[in-house]
C-alpha positions as a Markdown table, in Angstrom:
| # | Residue | x | y | z |
|---|---|---|---|---|
| 1 | Unk | 3.5 | 23.2 | -2.5 |
| 2 | Unk | 5.2 | 22.9 | -5.8 |
| 3 | Unk | 7.2 | 19.7 | -4.9 |
| 4 | Unk | 10.4 | 20.9 | -5.6 |
| 5 | Unk | 12.3 | 19.1 | -3.0 |
| 6 | Unk | 13.9 | 16.9 | -5.6 |
| 7 | Unk | 16.0 | 19.7 | -6.8 |
| 8 | Unk | 17.2 | 20.6 | -3.4 |
| 9 | Unk | 15.0 | 23.4 | -2.3 |
| 10 | Unk | 13.4 | 23.0 | 1.4 |
| 11 | Unk | 9.9 | 24.1 | 2.3 |
| 12 | Unk | 11.0 | 27.7 | 3.1 |
| 13 | Unk | 12.8 | 28.2 | -0.2 |
| 14 | Unk | 10.2 | 26.6 | -2.2 |
| 15 | Unk | 7.5 | 29.0 | -0.5 |
| 16 | Unk | 9.7 | 32.1 | -1.1 |
| 17 | Unk | 9.8 | 31.1 | -4.8 |
| 18 | Unk | 6.2 | 30.4 | -5.2 |
| 19 | Unk | 5.5 | 33.8 | -3.5 |
| 20 | Unk | 8.1 | 35.6 | -5.7 |
| 21 | Unk | 6.6 | 34.1 | -9.0 |
| 22 | Unk | 3.2 | 35.1 | -7.9 |
| 23 | Unk | 4.1 | 38.8 | -7.3 |
| 24 | Unk | 6.9 | 39.0 | -9.9 |
| 25 | Unk | 9.3 | 40.9 | -7.6 |
| 26 | Unk | 9.6 | 42.0 | -4.0 |
| 27 | Unk | 11.9 | 43.2 | -1.3 |
| 28 | Unk | 13.2 | 41.3 | 1.6 |
| 29 | Unk | 11.0 | 42.9 | 4.2 |
| 30 | Unk | 7.7 | 42.6 | 1.9 |
| 31 | Unk | 8.4 | 39.0 | 1.1 |
| 32 | Unk | 9.1 | 38.1 | 4.8 |
| 33 | Unk | 5.7 | 39.5 | 5.9 |
| 34 | Unk | 4.0 | 37.6 | 3.2 |
| 35 | Unk | 5.7 | 34.4 | 4.2 |
| 36 | Unk | 5.4 | 35.1 | 8.0 |
| 37 | Unk | 9.2 | 34.5 | 8.3 |
| 38 | Unk | 11.9 | 36.7 | 9.9 |
| 39 | Unk | 14.0 | 38.7 | 7.5 |
| 40 | Unk | 17.2 | 37.1 | 7.9 |
| 41 | Unk | 15.7 | 33.6 | 7.2 |
| 42 | Unk | 13.9 | 35.1 | 4.1 |
| 43 | Unk | 16.9 | 36.6 | 2.8 |
| 44 | Unk | 18.9 | 33.2 | 3.3 |
| 45 | Unk | 16.1 | 31.4 | 1.2 |
| 46 | Unk | 16.4 | 34.2 | -1.5 |
| 47 | Unk | 20.2 | 33.6 | -1.6 |
| 48 | Unk | 19.7 | 29.9 | -2.0 |
| 49 | Unk | 17.2 | 30.5 | -4.7 |
| 50 | Unk | 19.9 | 32.8 | -6.4 |
| 51 | Unk | 22.3 | 29.9 | -6.3 |
| 52 | Unk | 19.9 | 27.8 | -8.2 |
| 53 | Unk | 19.3 | 30.4 | -10.7 |
| 54 | Unk | 15.7 | 30.7 | -9.6 |
| 55 | Unk | 15.8 | 34.3 | -8.3 |
| 56 | Unk | 18.0 | 37.3 | -8.8 |
| 57 | Unk | 18.5 | 40.9 | -7.3 |
| 58 | Unk | 17.1 | 43.7 | -9.4 |
| 59 | Unk | 19.6 | 45.7 | -11.3 |
| 60 | Unk | 17.4 | 48.8 | -11.3 |
| 61 | Unk | 16.4 | 48.7 | -7.5 |
| 62 | Unk | 18.6 | 47.7 | -4.9 |
| 63 | Unk | 17.3 | 45.4 | -2.2 |
| 64 | Unk | 14.5 | 44.2 | -4.7 |
| 65 | Unk | 14.3 | 40.5 | -5.9 |
| 66 | Unk | 12.9 | 39.1 | -8.9 |
| 67 | Unk | 11.7 | 35.6 | -9.8 |
| 68 | Unk | 13.4 | 34.0 | -13.0 |
| 69 | Unk | 10.9 | 32.5 | -15.3 |
| 70 | Unk | 10.1 | 28.9 | -14.1 |
| 71 | Unk | 9.7 | 27.5 | -17.5 |
| 72 | Unk | 13.5 | 28.4 | -18.1 |
| 73 | Unk | 14.9 | 28.2 | -14.9 |
| 74 | Unk | 13.2 | 25.0 | -13.7 |
| 75 | Unk | 13.7 | 23.3 | -16.9 |
| 76 | Unk | 17.2 | 23.8 | -16.6 |
| 77 | Unk | 17.5 | 22.4 | -13.3 |
| 78 | Unk | 15.3 | 19.3 | -14.1 |
| 79 | Unk | 17.6 | 18.6 | -17.1 |
| 80 | Unk | 20.7 | 18.6 | -15.1 |
| 81 | Unk | 19.0 | 16.3 | -12.3 |
| 82 | Unk | 17.7 | 14.0 | -14.9 |
| 83 | Unk | 21.4 | 13.6 | -16.0 |
| 84 | Unk | 22.7 | 13.1 | -12.6 |
| 85 | Unk | 20.0 | 10.3 | -12.1 |
| 86 | Unk | 21.2 | 8.6 | -15.3 |
| 87 | Unk | 24.7 | 8.8 | -14.3 |
| 88 | Unk | 23.6 | 7.3 | -10.7 |
| 89 | Unk | 21.8 | 4.4 | -12.6 |
| 90 | Unk | 24.7 | 3.7 | -14.8 |
| 91 | Unk | 27.1 | 3.6 | -11.7 |
| 92 | Unk | 24.5 | 1.2 | -10.1 |
| 93 | Unk | 24.7 | -1.3 | -12.8 |
| 94 | Unk | 28.4 | -1.3 | -13.1 |
| 95 | Unk | 28.7 | -1.9 | -9.3 |
| 96 | Unk | 26.2 | -4.6 | -9.5 |
| 97 | Unk | 28.3 | -6.4 | -12.3 |
| 98 | Unk | 31.4 | -5.8 | -10.4 |
| 99 | Unk | 29.7 | -7.3 | -7.1 |
| 100 | Unk | 28.6 | -10.4 | -9.4 |
| 101 | Unk | 32.1 | -10.7 | -10.9 |
| 102 | Unk | 33.8 | -11.3 | -7.7 |
| 103 | Unk | 33.2 | -15.3 | -8.1 |
| 104 | Unk | 32.2 | -17.2 | -11.0 |
| 105 | Unk | 29.9 | -19.3 | -8.5 |
| 106 | Unk | 27.3 | -17.7 | -6.2 |
| 107 | Unk | 28.8 | -17.4 | -2.8 |
| 108 | Unk | 26.3 | -17.9 | 0.3 |
| 109 | Unk | 26.6 | -14.2 | 1.2 |
| 110 | Unk | 25.2 | -13.6 | -2.4 |
| 111 | Unk | 22.1 | -15.6 | -1.7 |
| 112 | Unk | 21.2 | -14.8 | 1.9 |
| 113 | Unk | 21.4 | -11.6 | 4.0 |
| 114 | Unk | 21.2 | -11.5 | 7.8 |
| 115 | Unk | 19.3 | -8.2 | 9.0 |
| 116 | Unk | 19.1 | -7.5 | 12.7 |
| 117 | Unk | 17.2 | -5.1 | 14.8 |
| 118 | Unk | 13.7 | -3.7 | 14.6 |
| 119 | Unk | 14.7 | -0.6 | 12.6 |
| 120 | Unk | 16.9 | -2.4 | 10.2 |
| 121 | Unk | 14.3 | -5.2 | 9.5 |
| 122 | Unk | 11.5 | -2.4 | 8.8 |
| 123 | Unk | 13.8 | -0.5 | 6.6 |
| 124 | Unk | 14.7 | -3.7 | 4.6 |
| 125 | Unk | 11.0 | -4.8 | 4.5 |
| 126 | Unk | 10.2 | -1.2 | 3.1 |
| 127 | Unk | 12.9 | -1.3 | 0.5 |
| 128 | Unk | 11.7 | -4.7 | -0.7 |
| 129 | Unk | 8.2 | -3.5 | -1.4 |
| 130 | Unk | 9.3 | -0.2 | -3.0 |
| 131 | Unk | 11.6 | -2.0 | -5.2 |
| 132 | Unk | 9.1 | -4.5 | -6.5 |
| 133 | Unk | 7.8 | -3.7 | -10.0 |
| 134 | Unk | 5.1 | -6.5 | -10.6 |
| 135 | Unk | 4.0 | -8.6 | -7.6 |
| 136 | Unk | 4.3 | -8.8 | -3.9 |
| 137 | Unk | 3.3 | -12.1 | -2.1 |
| 138 | Unk | 2.8 | -12.2 | 1.6 |
| 139 | Unk | 1.9 | -14.4 | 4.6 |
| 140 | Unk | 0.8 | -12.3 | 7.4 |
| 141 | Unk | 0.5 | -13.7 | 11.2 |
| 142 | Unk | -1.4 | -12.1 | 13.9 |
| 143 | Unk | 1.8 | -10.8 | 15.8 |
| 144 | Unk | 3.7 | -8.0 | 13.9 |
| 145 | Unk | 7.1 | -7.5 | 15.3 |
| 146 | Unk | 8.7 | -4.9 | 13.4 |
| 147 | Unk | 6.1 | -3.4 | 11.2 |
| 148 | Unk | 2.3 | -3.2 | 11.7 |
| 149 | Unk | -0.4 | -2.7 | 9.0 |
| 150 | Unk | -0.8 | 1.0 | 9.9 |
| 151 | Unk | 3.1 | 1.6 | 9.4 |
| 152 | Unk | 3.4 | 0.0 | 6.2 |
| 153 | Unk | 2.9 | 3.0 | 3.9 |
| 154 | Unk | 5.2 | 1.2 | 1.2 |
| 155 | Unk | 2.5 | -1.2 | 0.5 |
| 156 | Unk | 0.0 | 1.7 | -0.4 |
| 157 | Unk | 2.8 | 3.4 | -2.5 |
| 158 | Unk | 3.9 | 0.1 | -4.1 |
| 159 | Unk | 0.1 | -0.6 | -5.0 |
| 160 | Unk | -0.3 | 2.9 | -6.4 |
| 161 | Unk | 2.6 | 2.2 | -9.1 |
| 162 | Unk | 0.5 | -0.8 | -10.1 |
| 163 | Unk | 2.3 | -3.5 | -8.1 |
| 164 | Unk | 0.0 | -6.5 | -7.5 |
| 165 | Unk | -0.6 | -8.0 | -4.0 |
| 166 | Unk | -1.6 | -11.3 | -3.0 |
| 167 | Unk | -1.7 | -11.6 | 0.8 |
| 168 | Unk | -3.0 | -14.5 | 3.0 |
| 169 | Unk | -3.6 | -13.7 | 6.6 |
| 170 | Unk | -4.3 | -16.0 | 9.7 |
| 171 | Unk | -7.6 | -16.0 | 11.1 |
| 172 | Unk | -6.1 | -14.0 | 14.2 |
| 173 | Unk | -5.5 | -11.0 | 12.3 |
| 174 | Unk | -9.2 | -10.3 | 11.9 |
| 175 | Unk | -9.4 | -9.8 | 15.6 |
| 176 | Unk | -6.7 | -7.1 | 15.6 |
| 177 | Unk | -7.6 | -3.3 | 16.4 |
| 178 | Unk | -8.5 | -1.5 | 13.0 |
| 179 | Unk | -7.8 | -5.1 | 11.1 |
| 180 | Unk | -11.0 | -4.6 | 9.1 |
| 181 | Unk | -10.2 | -0.9 | 8.3 |
| 182 | Unk | -7.0 | -2.1 | 7.0 |
| 183 | Unk | -8.2 | -4.9 | 5.1 |
| 184 | Unk | -10.9 | -3.0 | 3.5 |
| 185 | Unk | -8.1 | -0.3 | 2.5 |
| 186 | Unk | -6.2 | -3.1 | 0.9 |
| 187 | Unk | -9.1 | -4.5 | -1.0 |
| 188 | Unk | -9.9 | -1.1 | -2.2 |
| 189 | Unk | -6.3 | -1.0 | -3.8 |
| 190 | Unk | -7.4 | -4.1 | -5.7 |
| 191 | Unk | -5.2 | -6.3 | -3.4 |
| 192 | Unk | -6.3 | -9.9 | -3.1 |
| 193 | Unk | -6.7 | -11.2 | 0.5 |
| 194 | Unk | -7.4 | -14.6 | 1.6 |
| 195 | Unk | -7.8 | -16.1 | 5.0 |
| 196 | Unk | -6.6 | -19.3 | 6.7 |
| 197 | Unk | -6.4 | -20.8 | 10.2 |
| 198 | Unk | -2.8 | -20.3 | 10.7 |
| 199 | Unk | 0.2 | -19.3 | 8.4 |
| 200 | Unk | 3.5 | -21.6 | 8.7 |
| 201 | Unk | 5.7 | -18.3 | 8.9 |
| 202 | Unk | 5.7 | -14.7 | 8.2 |
| 203 | Unk | 7.0 | -14.2 | 4.7 |
| 204 | Unk | 7.1 | -11.5 | 2.0 |
| 205 | Unk | 8.3 | -12.1 | -1.6 |
| 206 | Unk | 8.9 | -9.3 | -4.2 |
| 207 | Unk | 8.7 | -10.3 | -7.9 |
| 208 | Unk | 9.6 | -13.9 | -7.1 |
| 209 | Unk | 13.3 | -12.7 | -6.8 |
| 210 | Unk | 13.6 | -11.5 | -3.4 |
| 211 | Unk | 12.2 | -12.8 | -0.2 |
| 212 | Unk | 12.2 | -12.0 | 3.6 |
| 213 | Unk | 11.5 | -14.3 | 6.5 |
| 214 | Unk | 11.9 | -13.9 | 10.2 |
| 215 | Unk | 14.9 | -15.4 | 11.8 |
| 216 | Unk | 13.9 | -15.2 | 15.5 |
| 217 | Unk | 11.2 | -16.3 | 17.3 |
| 218 | Unk | 8.7 | -14.0 | 19.9 |
| 219 | Unk | 10.4 | -12.2 | 22.6 |
| 220 | Unk | 14.0 | -11.9 | 20.8 |
| 221 | Unk | 15.5 | -9.1 | 19.1 |
| 222 | Unk | 13.7 | -9.0 | 15.7 |
| 223 | Unk | 15.9 | -10.5 | 12.8 |
| 224 | Unk | 15.3 | -11.8 | 9.3 |
| 225 | Unk | 16.8 | -13.4 | 6.3 |
| 226 | Unk | 16.6 | -11.7 | 2.9 |
| 227 | Unk | 16.7 | -14.6 | 0.3 |
| 228 | Unk | 17.7 | -13.9 | -3.2 |
| 229 | Unk | 17.1 | -15.9 | -6.2 |
| 230 | Unk | 18.1 | -19.5 | -5.2 |
| 231 | Unk | 16.5 | -23.0 | -4.8 |
| 232 | Unk | 15.7 | -21.9 | -1.2 |
| 233 | Unk | 13.7 | -18.8 | -2.8 |
| 234 | Unk | 11.9 | -21.3 | -5.1 |
| 235 | Unk | 10.9 | -23.3 | -2.1 |
| 236 | Unk | 9.6 | -20.3 | -0.3 |
| 237 | Unk | 7.4 | -19.3 | -3.3 |
| 238 | Unk | 6.0 | -22.9 | -3.6 |
| 239 | Unk | 5.3 | -22.6 | 0.3 |
| 240 | Unk | 3.3 | -19.3 | -0.5 |
| 241 | Unk | 1.5 | -20.8 | -3.4 |
| 242 | Unk | 0.5 | -24.0 | -1.5 |
| 243 | Unk | -1.1 | -21.8 | 1.5 |
| 244 | Unk | -2.6 | -19.7 | -1.0 |
| 245 | Unk | -4.5 | -22.3 | -2.8 |
| 246 | Unk | -5.8 | -23.7 | 0.4 |
| 247 | Unk | -6.9 | -20.0 | 1.8 |
| 248 | Unk | -10.6 | -18.8 | 1.6 |
| 249 | Unk | -11.1 | -15.2 | -0.3 |
| 250 | Unk | -11.7 | -12.3 | 2.0 |
| 251 | Unk | -14.7 | -9.9 | 0.9 |
| 252 | Unk | -15.2 | -6.7 | 2.5 |
| 253 | Unk | -16.5 | -3.4 | 1.8 |
| 254 | Unk | -13.9 | -1.3 | 0.5 |
| 255 | Unk | -15.7 | 1.9 | 1.5 |
| 256 | Unk | -17.9 | 2.0 | 4.5 |
| 257 | Unk | -19.9 | 4.8 | 2.8 |
| 258 | Unk | -20.9 | 2.3 | -0.3 |
| 259 | Unk | -20.6 | -1.1 | -1.4 |
| 260 | Unk | -18.1 | -3.1 | -3.7 |
| 261 | Unk | -19.1 | -4.4 | -6.9 |
| 262 | Unk | -19.9 | -8.3 | -6.9 |
| 263 | Unk | -19.1 | -10.6 | -9.6 |
| 264 | Unk | -22.8 | -11.7 | -9.9 |
| 265 | Unk | -23.7 | -7.9 | -10.1 |
| 266 | Unk | -26.2 | -8.0 | -7.3 |
| 267 | Unk | -26.7 | -5.5 | -4.7 |
| 268 | Unk | -29.5 | -3.7 | -2.9 |
| 269 | Unk | -30.4 | -4.1 | 0.7 |
| 270 | Unk | -33.7 | -5.0 | 2.6 |
| 271 | Unk | -35.3 | -5.1 | -1.0 |
| 272 | Unk | -34.9 | -1.2 | -1.4 |
| 273 | Unk | -33.1 | 0.8 | -4.1 |
| 274 | Unk | -29.3 | 0.9 | -3.7 |
| 275 | Unk | -26.2 | 2.7 | -5.4 |
| 276 | Unk | -24.0 | 0.0 | -6.6 |
| 277 | Unk | -20.6 | 0.4 | -8.3 |
| 278 | Unk | -17.0 | -0.9 | -8.1 |
| 279 | Unk | -14.0 | 1.3 | -7.2 |
| 280 | Unk | -13.8 | 4.3 | -9.9 |
| 281 | Unk | -16.4 | 2.5 | -11.6 |
| 282 | Unk | -19.8 | 3.8 | -13.1 |
| 283 | Unk | -22.7 | 4.0 | -10.4 |
| 284 | Unk | -26.2 | 2.7 | -11.4 |
| 285 | Unk | -29.4 | 2.7 | -9.4 |
| 286 | Unk | -32.3 | 0.0 | -9.2 |
| 287 | Unk | -34.0 | -2.6 | -7.3 |
| 288 | Unk | -31.5 | -5.3 | -7.5 |
| 289 | Unk | -31.9 | -8.9 | -6.1 |
| 290 | Unk | -29.4 | -10.5 | -3.8 |
| 291 | Unk | -27.3 | -10.1 | -0.8 |
| 292 | Unk | -26.1 | -6.4 | 0.1 |
| 293 | Unk | -22.8 | -5.5 | 1.2 |
| 294 | Unk | -23.0 | -6.2 | 4.8 |
| 295 | Unk | -24.6 | -9.7 | 3.8 |
| 296 | Unk | -21.3 | -10.2 | 1.8 |
| 297 | Unk | -19.1 | -9.1 | 4.8 |
| 298 | Unk | -20.9 | -11.4 | 7.3 |
| 299 | Unk | -20.8 | -14.2 | 4.8 |
| 300 | Unk | -16.9 | -13.8 | 4.0 |
| 301 | Unk | -16.2 | -13.6 | 7.6 |
| 302 | Unk | -18.2 | -16.7 | 8.6 |
| 303 | Unk | -16.4 | -18.5 | 5.8 |
| 304 | Unk | -13.0 | -17.3 | 7.0 |
| 305 | Unk | -14.1 | -19.3 | 10.5 |
| 306 | Unk | -15.3 | -16.8 | 12.6 |
| 307 | Unk | -18.5 | -17.4 | 14.7 |
| 308 | Unk | -21.7 | -15.1 | 14.7 |
| 309 | Unk | -20.6 | -13.4 | 18.0 |
| 310 | Unk | -16.9 | -12.5 | 16.7 |
| 311 | Unk | -18.8 | -11.5 | 13.4 |
| 312 | Unk | -21.2 | -9.1 | 15.0 |
| 313 | Unk | -18.2 | -7.5 | 17.2 |
| 314 | Unk | -16.2 | -7.2 | 14.2 |
| 315 | Unk | -18.9 | -5.4 | 12.2 |
| 316 | Unk | -20.4 | -3.6 | 15.2 |
| 317 | Unk | -23.6 | -5.2 | 14.5 |
| 318 | Unk | -26.1 | -7.0 | 16.8 |
| 319 | Unk | -25.8 | -10.8 | 17.3 |
| 320 | Unk | -29.5 | -11.3 | 16.4 |
| 321 | Unk | -28.9 | -9.0 | 13.1 |
| 322 | Unk | -26.0 | -11.3 | 12.1 |
| 323 | Unk | -28.2 | -14.4 | 12.4 |
| 324 | Unk | -31.2 | -12.8 | 10.9 |
| 325 | Unk | -29.0 | -12.1 | 7.8 |
| 326 | Unk | -27.6 | -15.3 | 7.9 |
| 327 | Unk | -31.2 | -16.8 | 7.8 |
| 328 | Unk | -32.2 | -14.3 | 4.9 |
| 329 | Unk | -29.0 | -15.6 | 2.9 |
| 330 | Unk | -30.2 | -19.0 | 3.4 |
| 331 | Unk | -33.9 | -18.5 | 2.4 |
| 332 | Unk | -32.4 | -16.4 | -0.7 |
| 333 | Unk | -30.2 | -19.4 | -1.8 |
| 334 | Unk | -33.0 | -22.0 | -0.8 |
| 335 | Unk | -30.8 | -24.1 | 1.5 |
| 336 | Unk | -31.3 | -25.7 | 4.7 |
| 337 | Unk | -27.6 | -25.6 | 6.4 |
| 338 | Unk | -24.9 | -23.3 | 6.6 |
| 339 | Unk | -22.5 | -25.6 | 4.7 |
| 340 | Unk | -24.8 | -25.5 | 1.7 |
| 341 | Unk | -24.9 | -21.9 | 1.9 |
| 342 | Unk | -21.3 | -21.6 | 1.4 |
| 343 | Unk | -21.3 | -23.9 | -1.5 |
| 344 | Unk | -24.0 | -21.9 | -3.0 |
| 345 | Unk | -22.0 | -18.6 | -2.4 |
| 346 | Unk | -19.1 | -19.9 | -4.3 |
| 347 | Unk | -21.5 | -21.4 | -7.2 |
| 348 | Unk | -23.1 | -17.9 | -7.4 |
| 349 | Unk | -19.8 | -16.2 | -7.1 |
| 350 | Unk | -20.9 | -14.2 | -4.1 |
| 351 | Unk | -17.3 | -14.9 | -2.8 |
| 352 | Unk | -15.0 | -15.6 | -5.6 |
| 353 | Unk | -12.5 | -18.3 | -5.4 |
| 354 | Unk | -9.7 | -17.4 | -7.6 |
| 355 | Unk | -7.4 | -20.6 | -8.4 |
| 356 | Unk | -4.7 | -18.6 | -9.9 |
| 357 | Unk | -1.5 | -20.7 | -9.4 |
């Protein structure tokens, strides 16, 4: 579709305008047949287009409708809506200033909001992410209350706008259904994800200026605190950074049909030729030394604390396959213990550890 909902057209009206533009002019009956709509509905859509200046009845032939030139008609509507949006933005600024001017010193209600109910918590969580412009930091537990990973479409939309994500998940999250596919999608959006044994609390912080933490325990009605810029927010940011520094980076394939690019440029599988490339990057081919994408997934999950059996189950591999690949990594690294293998992996940047504060 043309995407004209922003100027007040519904799907039927937009379809009618699109069809009318394509054929130039039509009678109600012909347009209704083309759109597979009843004639009354088609005429109602045309009347709405007429009010928007997008269509008009022909002066030379009764009952015939013609489309207004899109460049002229839509340009005028878009200019009007831009002006209305500018006025709304100015009104928002004025209201915010009036709200802050109520007291010379910040009151408690200026710093903390209490949100209750699953739908209200989910809505505020979505608002917080969609309002972010630079970075979202989050601590994620294995027990979602109001919003699951699959329901959080705001994360994908914010990341698409260029908002950076730093996320620490507790190890229990890796065992949840569809967890690896969700995490792979997040890594594919260039989000940074780390794993730790347990996070102290659920937490999300947007642009270091707004935070959200749970207010109730398991089993109670969902509620959350929204914390604005304050000493409390700084403490929550400090908590996140402390957990972030101690957590281990997670490395998964971002596309199950290919492999991610690694810092050492290594790739290849079973000694054969393999296509290697980053997201949106150039693809090259060749016989490349080092672990392949599956090896890196296994290594990352092992470093996150999972057992061989759990790794095999998560990646849909046989236990012996996992163990064989681990032995192959140890032989490749020239080490004799898994502890040495983990150290070697960091030294070779197979598993990057970003120490950004």
